[in-house]
Every structure is written in structure tokens, then in C-alpha cells.
C-alpha positions in Angstrom: 16.1 -18.0 28.4 12.4 -17.3 27.9 10.4 -16.9 31.1 7.0 -18.6 31.5 4.0 -16.3 30.9 2.0 -15.1 33.8 -1.7 -15.9 34.0 -2.7 -12.4 32.9 -0.1 -12.4 30.0 -1.2 -15.9 28.9 -4.9 -14.8 28.8 -4.1 -11.7 26.9 -2.0 -13.7 24.4 -4.8 -16.2 24.0 -7.4 -13.4 23.4 -5.1 -11.7 20.9 -4.5 -15.0 18.9 -8.2 -15.8 18.9 -9.1 -12.4 17.6 -6.4 -12.5 15.0 -7.5 -15.9 13.9 -11.1 -14.9 13.5 -10.2 -11.7 11.5 -7.3 -12.9 9.5 -6.3 -16.5 9.6 -9.7 -18.1 9.1 -10.7 -15.9 6.2 -7.3 -16.5 4.5 -7.7 -20.3 5.1 -11.2 -20.1 3.6 -9.8 -18.4 0.4 -7.2 -21.1 0.0 -9.8 -23.8 0.6 -12.2 -22.3 -1.9 -9.4 -21.9 -4.5 -8.6 -25.6 -4.1 -12.1 -26.7 -4.8 -11.6 -26.6 -8.6 -8.4 -28.6 -8.4 -4.9 -27.7 -9.6 -5.9 -27.7 -13.3 -8.6 -25.1 -12.8 -6.3 -23.0 -10.6 -3.6 -22.9 -13.2 -6.1 -22.2 -16.0 -7.6 -19.2 -14.1 -4.3 -17.5 -13.2 -2.8 -18.1 -16.6 -5.8 -16.9 -18.6 -4.8 -13.9 -20.8 -7.4 -11.5 -19.4 -6.7 -12.5 -15.8 -2.9 -12.2 -16.3 -3.4 -8.8 -18.0 -5.3 -7.6 -14.9 -2.7 -9.0 -12.5 0.1 -7.4 -14.5 -1.6 -4.0 -14.7 -2.4 -4.0 -11.0 1.0 -5.1 -9.7 3.0 -2.8 -12.1 0.9 0.2 -11.3 1.0 -0.6 -7.5 4.8 -0.8 -7.7 5.1 2.5 -9.6 2.8 4.3 -7.1 4.5 2.8 -4.1 7.9 4.0 -5.3 6.5 7.5 -6.0 4.9 7.5 -2.5 8.2 6.5 -0.9 9.9 9.6 -2.5 7.1 12.2 -2.3 5.5 10.9 0.9 8.9 11.1 2.7 9.4 14.6 1.4 6.0 15.7 2.6 6.5 14.2 6.0 9.9 16.0 6.2 8.3 19.3 5.3 5.5 18.9 7.8 7.9 18.1 10.7 11.0 20.2 10.0 9.5 23.3 8.3 7.2 26.0 9.6 5.0 27.8 7.1 1.5 29.3 6.8 -1.1 26.6 6.1 1.0 23.7 7.6 -1.8 22.5 9.8 -4.3 22.6 6.9 -1.9 20.6 4.8 -1.7 18.0 7.5 -5.5 17.7 7.6 -5.8 17.5 3.8 -3.4 14.6 3.6 -5.8 12.5 5.6 -8.7 13.2 3.2 -8.2 9.9 1.2 -8.6 8.0 4.5 -12.0 9.7 5.2 -13.5 9.7 1.7 -15.5 6.7 0.5 -13.6 5.2 -2.4 -16.5 5.7 -4.8 -16.6 9.4 -3.9 -12.9 9.5 -4.5 -13.5 8.1 -7.9 -16.1 10.8 -8.6 -13.7 13.5 -7.5 -11.0 12.1 -9.8 -13.4 11.8 -12.7 -14.4 15.4 -12.3 -10.8 16.5 -12.2 -9.3 14.2 -14.9 -12.3 13.1 -16.9 -13.5 14.2 -20.4 -14.2 17.7 -19.2 -11.1 18.1 -17.1 -10.6 21.6 -15.7 -6.8 21.1 -15.6 -6.5 19.7 -19.1 -5.5 16.2 -18.1 -7.9 13.7 -19.8 -6.9 10.4 -18.1 -10.3 8.7 -17.8 -10.5 5.2 -19.2 -6.7 4.9 -19.6 -4.0 3.1 -17.6 -3.1 6.5 -16.2 -6.4 6.6 -14.5 -5.3 3.5 -12.5 -2.1 5.2 -11.5 -4.0 8.4 -10.3 -6.5 6.3 -8.4 -3.8 4.3 -6.7 -1.8 7.4 -5.9 -4.8 9.2 -4.4 -5.8 6.4 -2.0 -2.3 5.5 -0.9 -0.5 8.8 -0.4 -1.2 9.1 3.4 0.4 5.8 4.3 4.0 6.9 3.9 3.4 10.3 5.3 1.7 9.0 8.5 4.3 6.3 9.1 7.4 8.5 8.6 6.1 11.6 10.3 6.1 10.2 13.9 9.6 8.9 13.5 10.9 12.2 12.2 9.3 14.0 15.2 11.1 11.7 17.6 14.6 12.1 15.9 16.9 14.1 18.1 18.1 17.1 16.1 21.1 17.5 18.5 22.6 14.3 17.0 22.5 15.8 13.5 24.0 19.1 14.8 26.8 17.2 16.6 27.6 15.3 13.5 27.7 18.5 11.5 30.0 20.1 14.0 32.4 17.2 13.6 32.5 17.8 9.9 29.9 15.4 8.5 28.3 16.5 5.3 24.5 16.7 4.8 24.7 13.6 2.6 26.6 11.7 5.4 24.2 12.8 8.0 21.3 11.7 5.8 22.9 8.3 5.1 24.3 7.5 8.5 21.9 9.1 10.9 18.5 9.9 9.4 18.0 7.2 6.8 18.6 4.2 9.1 16.0 5.6 11.5 13.5 6.2 8.8 13.9 3.1 6.7 11.7 0.8 9.0 8.9 3.4 8.9 9.3 3.9 5.1 9.2 0.1 4.6 6.1 -0.2 6.7 4.4 2.6 4.8 5.4 1.1 1.5 4.0 -2.3 2.4 0.7 -0.7 3.4 0.7 1.4 0.3 1.3 -1.6 -2.0 -1.3 -3.7 -0.2 -3.9 -1.0 -0.4 -3.2 -0.4 -4.1 -3.5 -4.0 -5.3 -6.9 -4.3 -3.4 -8.4 -1.0 -4.7 -11.8 -1.1 -6.4 -14.1 1.8 -5.6 -12.1 4.7 -6.9 -11.6 2.9 -10.2 -15.2 2.1 -11.0 -15.9 5.4 -12.6 -12.5 6.6 -13.7 -10.9 3.6 -15.4 -13.8 2.2 -17.4 -12.8 -1.4 -16.4 -11.8 -2.3 -20.0 -10.4 -5.9 -20.3 -6.7 -6.0 -21.3 -6.5 -2.2 -20.8 -7.8 -0.8 -17.5 -9.3 -3.8 -15.8 -7.6 -4.4 -12.4 -7.6 -7.6 -10.2 -10.4 -6.5 -7.9 -12.7 -6.0 -10.9 -11.7 -9.3 -12.3 -12.5 -11.1 -9.0 -15.9 -9.4 -8.9 -16.7 -10.5 -12.4 -16.0 -14.2 -11.4 -18.2 -13.8 -8.3 -21.0 -12.4 -10.3 -20.8 -15.3 -12.7 -21.0 -17.8 -9.8 -17.4 -18.9 -10.1 -16.2 -18.5 -6.5 -13.3 -21.0 -6.9 -11.9 -18.9 -9.8 -12.3 -15.7 -7.8 -10.5 -17.3 -4.8 -7.7 -18.5 -7.1 -6.9 -14.9 -8.2 -7.3 -13.7 -4.6 -4.8 -16.4 -3.4 -2.3 -15.3 -6.1 -2.5 -11.7 -5.0 -2.0 -12.9 -1.4 1.2 -14.5 -2.4 2.3 -11.3 -4.3 1.5 -9.2 -1.2 3.5 -11.5 1.1 6.5 -11.5 -1.2 6.6 -7.7 -1.3 6.2 -7.4 2.4 9.0 -9.9 3.1 11.2 -8.2 0.5 10.6 -4.8 2.1 11.4 -6.2 5.6 14.7 -7.6 4.3 15.6 -4.3 2.7 14.9 -2.3 5.9 16.9 -4.7 8.1 19.9 -4.5 5.8 19.8 -0.7 5.6 19.4 -0.4 9.3 22.5 -2.7 9.9 24.7 -0.8 7.5 23.6 2.5 9.1 
């Protein structure tokens, strides 16, 4: 049975709800309201338009690809940082946070210098769909690493050693002990990674070329509607991406709950 909140707890809850409403709920409600201004017909026309749908498809597909890659490689990097000791480990930990610190336009300039027409590594990805993948991967890599790393640090190695002494294989230890503990953190990092990717703009301005039907992402499409004075159309696409983000977040939450139960 739930106990009534104390005066202090009630005040704290009220402040938290008010702050959350001002920062999240009211802006989201404004987007939905603006999208509804043009009516259902305008909404359906905007989201089904071929150029808009191409931007949505490119953004979502590339975000999914990058998120899956981050789950694999981000978890491996976090494991290496926590479980291994090597020269340069601290420097690697600092470098991983660089995408957090760099302005996204600066990140785009860095990527253009590395993968542009005069690429020093021989990878000429500018103005192609690969440029979108690289930009998404660059700005989202730290999310998985930084959500998984603290959980790995808190895992008790004695439990793994005890399981090994009882004859459990490394695969069994990974599946029954380590993975159930990591899945919630991986799912949280994957949700952050996906949400960050579908909203990315700055790092793509220079690298992708923003070519319709080829390298134009949703954020650029939204900006083009705003520049043309069509706020309702821009809000329509934004509301669609909000639904996509919510579906992915809920799906990841369901997956992590099921894996945790089976563990």
C-alpha cells in the first residue's frame, strides 16, 4: 500500500513535475498543436511526400545501423576500459568524450577533412549516404560506452570466478551473469544513441551535401520547411519522428526487461 507523501516530498515532486513540464511536455504539446493546424489532409500529405519520406527513411535506417554498431563496439570499448590495463588507457577514456565536447559543425569540418575529396586515409565519403553513417557514428559513440562502463565497474568479479570454479563456461557466464546486468545499460545507451542520431544536423551540413533523395536527413528537411514559412509542415515531420523515437525506446525497454528476466 502506497504511503502518503510528506510535505517535503510533495513539494519536491511538484517542482520536478513543473520543471519537466516546462522543458519537455509543453514543447511537445506545442509541436503536436502546430502540426494539427493544417488539418489531417495536410499532415498526411507532408509525411507521405516522396522527398520527405526519403529523408525519414534515410535517417531512421542509418540511425538503426549506427545504433546496432554502437551496441557492439561501444560495449567492447567499455569492457576494455574497465577490465584491461594498458598504456594510454586514460587518454582513450578522454578521447571517447570528444564528440560530447565538440560543436557539431566543428565535428562536420573534422569529418570532411578526414573523409572529404582530399581524404588523407583514402576514404572519399563526402556527399554520399556513407557520410550520414559516419556523422551519426561519430556523435553517438560515447553514449553506449558511458552507460555500460559504470555498470561494468560495479560488477563483482568474484561472482564470475565462483561460476567458473563450478564449471561454467565463459559463454555461460556471459549469458547468465554479465549480460543480464549489462542489458539495461546497453538499452539505455542504445535509446540515447538512436535519439541523438535521428536529430543530428550540424555535423552533416558540410559532409553530406544535403542532396534531396540521397543525403538529405529529417533535420534538414524540417529546416527547409521552416525557412519557407511552413511551420505546420515542419511540425508534422517532427511529430512523426517523435512517434518513431517513442516506439524505439519502448521496444528497447521491452527487450531489456525480457533479457533480464531470462537471466
